[in-house]
N, C-alpha and C positions, 0 to 999 in steps of 0.2 A: 708414402708419397703417391701412391697411385690415385688417390682422390683428387688429386690437382690435375688428372688427365679426365677424369669421369665426367660426362654430361658439357665438357667442352666441345664446342664448335669450332671445327678446323676444315678448311678449304685446303686441296691439295691439286694445284695444276700438274699436268702431265699423269694423272693418275689412272690410264688406263695400260700401264705396264711397268715394269722395272721398279725403281725405288718409290715411284708414286703408288703403285698398287700395292707393294708390302707394306709400306708406311699407311695406308688406308686400312688394311686387313689389322695391322698390329695395334694402332690407336683403337680402332672399333672395338677390339677384342676388350680392351683397358675402358670401355664405356665412352670413349668420345663419340660425339654426332659429328660423321663425315661426309663431306662434299666432294665428291670427285669429280674433275672438270678436266677434258681433253677434247680433242677432234674425233675421235673414233666413239661414237656414241654405243655402238652395239658391243664392244669391249667392255665400256663403263657398266653397261647395264649388265653384263654377266659377271663381272665383279661384284657390283652393287646386289645381286641376287645371290650371290655365295655370301657375301657378308650378313645379308638378313638372316639367311638359313642358319647361320651361326650365332643369331641373336643381336646383332648388331644395327645400329641405326644409321644410315647412308643416304644421301640424295644424289642425284647425277645430274650436271649441267654441261652440255656440249658447249664447249668454249675454245676459239683458236687466241692464245695470249697474243698473236700479232695485230689483233683487232682490238683496239681500246674499247670500243662499245660493248664487245662480247664480255670484256674483263669486267667493265662497269657492271653489267647484267649479272654477272657471276656473283659480284659483291651484294648487288641489291636484292637478287633474289633469294639468297643466302639470309640476308638479315631479316626479309619479309617472312621467310618460314620459320626462321629459329629465334628471331628478336635479338640476336646479338651474333658477333664473331668474335671467338678468342684468338683465333691462330691462322695466319694465312701462310702456306707453305710454297713458296714459288720454286717448283721442281723441274717444269718444263725447260728441255733443253737440247741442242744439236750439237754434235762432235763431228764437225767434216774437215778431217785431216787430208792436208795435202801441201807440198810445197808452194811458198808464195810464187815461185816463178811459173806456176801452173795456171796462175791467174784466174782462179776459180771466184770471180767477183761475186756471182749469183749466189754462191755459198757462203761467201763473207757476208753478203747482205742478210741472209736467213739467219745467220750465228748472231748478228747484231740485232735483228729484230727478236728472235726468240730469246736469246740468252741476256740480252740487256734490255732492250725495250719492254720485252714481257714482263720482266721484274719491275721495271719502273712504272707500267700499267698497274700492275697489282697492288705497288705500294700507294699510287695515286688514287685509286678506288678505295681500298681499305683504310688509309690514315685517317680520313676523316669519321669513320666508324670509331675506331680504336680511341680517336679525340675526345669524341662526345661520350663514348663509353667511360672513358677514363682508363682503360686498360687496352691491352692486344699484345700480340706476338709475332713479328716477322720472322721467317725463317726462311733463308734465300740458300738455295743449293748452288755451291761453286764447285771447286774443284782443286786437287793439289797442283794443278795447272796454274794456280793464281799463286802459287808459292816460288815456282821455279819454272820458267817458259819451257813448255814441251815442245823442243824442236830438233831436227827439223820436222816440219810438217803442221805442227800445232800452234804456230805463231798467232795466228788471228783467234783461234779457238781460245788460247792463253789470254789474248789481250781481253776477250769479252769476259773471263772469268777474274781477271784482275780487276776490272771495271766493277764486276758482283761485289767484289770484298771491299773496295773502295766506298761504293755506294752504301753496303750494309753498315760501314764504320761510320760514315757521315750520318747517316739515318741515327745509328744508335746515339751520337752525340747531339744531333738536333732535337730529336723527339723523345730522348729518354725521359724518365723519372718515373712514368707506369707504363710505358710501352717498352717490351724487350725485343732486341735484334739478335739472332743467332745466323752467322753464316755455317753451313757444314760443307767440308773440302774433302769429298771421296777422293780416293786412289781409285785402282782397278776394280770396279765392282759389276758384278753379274747383271746386266741390262740391256737395252735395245740400243744404248748409246755408241756401241762400239760399230754398230752398222751404217753410221752417218757417213761415211768415207765413200765418195766416188771414185776418187784415183786409187787404182788397182794396186800398186806397190805399197802405198800407204794403207790401205786398208788391210794388205795382208801383215803388216808388222804391227797394226793395231789389234789384230785377232791374236796374233802370237804374245803379244804385250798382255791379253786379258785371259791367256791359259791361266794365270796366277790369281783370277778374279776372286774374291771372297762373295758370297750371296746378299742380295738385296736387303733381307732382312736385318743385316749388319746395320745398315744406314737407318732402318727402322728404329732400331732400339736406341741409337745416338739421338735422334730427333724425339723421342720420347724422354728420354734423358733430360734434355734441356727444358721440355713442355712442363715435366711433373715437377721441377724445383719450386720451393716457395715464390712468390710473386716478388720478393724482392732481391732474387738471386738471377741474375741475367748471365746465361753462359753464352757469350759471343763468338767463340770460336771452335768448332771442333774438327780437327784433323784426322782422317781416318783412312789406313792403308791395310792390303794384305802385309802380314808380316814380313812376307818373303820380298814386297815389292822395294827397290832400290830408289826408283825416282820419287 
């Protein structure tokens, strides 16, 4: 089934570290043409250089997913360079954990802008391309916090991830046929996500929780599994946790 990854053009937001980086490396090793997007261009360039050194095909597009025009440009430049887009992985995310009573409204806004609106901007930009092509695959990174509210502290974060699941399922229903939709729902995975909390007590709790984390390439393999299925097979949801994780 690896042939169903080879030569596919795959865009990955949040591609400068963690799950995005691991997925880019893994898919490139399987022959995908990978486009990594994030705000930190230098980190993207370093990852791209390493992928190329190992024989992979990769492009870099500096992108802030909270800016719709930048997301549109990411899709347009990829289409121009490669002539098609097979997969969009909406991976960029922020997890700012704090009790509601701390009133960290700025962090709520950032999570909504990145975790929900960033995904919607990606869908908005890529869907017309997928429809014109007659094929495409959306892969949205959600969380086990969409299955059970991660509280206290993660109430707003969970809200954004519940939204991603709802958007993914509605999208599947509305545009299915030739377009596939997958929601990936990780538990504690080693990435920069655990550093998103400014509330000191919550941050310590998150770091303690993440001591059981499994490597980012666990998710990369799950994403590859969803992509490499035959085109008439749509893997809609994958929940993946450390074996030891209770939540």
